[in-house]
C-alpha positions in Angstrom: 3.5 -1.0 17.7 6.7 -2.6 16.8 6.9 -5.5 14.6 9.5 -8.1 13.2 9.5 -9.1 9.7 6.5 -11.4 8.4 7.6 -15.2 8.8 6.1 -18.8 7.8 5.7 -21.8 9.4 6.8 -25.1 7.4 3.0 -25.6 6.4 3.3 -21.9 4.6 1.0 -20.2 7.4 2.2 -16.7 7.9 2.9 -15.5 11.6 3.1 -11.8 12.2 4.8 -11.1 16.3 4.8 -7.7 17.4 4.6 -5.7 20.4 1.4 -3.1 21.1 1.5 -0.3 23.5 -1.8 0.5 25.6 -2.7 3.7 27.4 -5.6 4.5 29.1 -7.7 4.6 32.4 -9.7 2.2 34.5 -11.8 2.9 37.7 -10.7 0.2 40.5 -12.6 0.6 43.7 -14.1 3.7 42.9 -10.6 5.4 42.0 -9.4 5.9 39.0 -6.0 4.4 37.6 -3.8 4.9 34.7 -2.7 2.5 32.5 0.4 2.5 30.4 2.0 -0.9 29.4 3.5 -2.6 26.2 2.7 -6.4 25.4 3.7 -9.0 23.1 1.3 -10.6 20.0 1.3 -13.2 17.6 -1.1 -13.5 14.3 -1.5 -16.2 12.2 -2.7 -16.3 8.6 -4.8 -13.5 6.8 -4.8 -11.5 10.4 -1.1 -11.7 10.3 -0.9 -10.8 6.3 -3.2 -7.8 7.0 -1.1 -6.3 10.1 1.9 -6.5 8.4 0.3 -4.1 5.9 -0.5 -1.4 9.1 1.7 1.4 9.8 3.6 1.3 12.6 1.9 3.8 15.5 -1.7 2.8 14.0 -4.4 2.8 16.6 -6.0 -0.6 16.7 -8.7 -2.5 18.6 -7.2 -5.9 18.9 -9.1 -9.2 20.1 -8.3 -12.5 20.9 -6.8 -14.6 23.4 -3.9 -15.2 25.8 -1.7 -17.6 26.2 1.9 -18.5 27.2 4.2 -18.3 24.6 5.1 -21.9 24.8 3.6 -24.8 26.3 6.5 -24.5 29.4 6.3 -20.5 29.3 5.1 -18.2 32.0 5.3 -15.2 29.7 2.0 -14.6 28.1 1.2 -13.6 24.4 -1.8 -12.0 23.3 -2.8 -14.4 20.3 -4.7 -11.5 17.9 -7.7 -13.2 15.7 -9.7 -9.8 14.9 -8.9 -6.3 15.2 -10.1 -3.3 13.8 -8.4 0.3 12.7 -9.3 3.2 15.1 -10.7 3.4 18.6 
């Protein structure tokens, strides 16, 4: 995990921006496939503040939704709405 400094919107909402790495295997058409990639994330409010306290390199299970970074962007970002430590 890489993270930038916690920032706040003009309305006072905490914003966490970071990058996570996923490594694992999946089965596709009966063939095992190894995956290893980095992806960008954003979280708001209490989740942002909690993620800011997590140490770099922590194993986390993330949940949320994928959306374009901005309205006109083609770059996708995972918006974290919850997470668990471990797994």
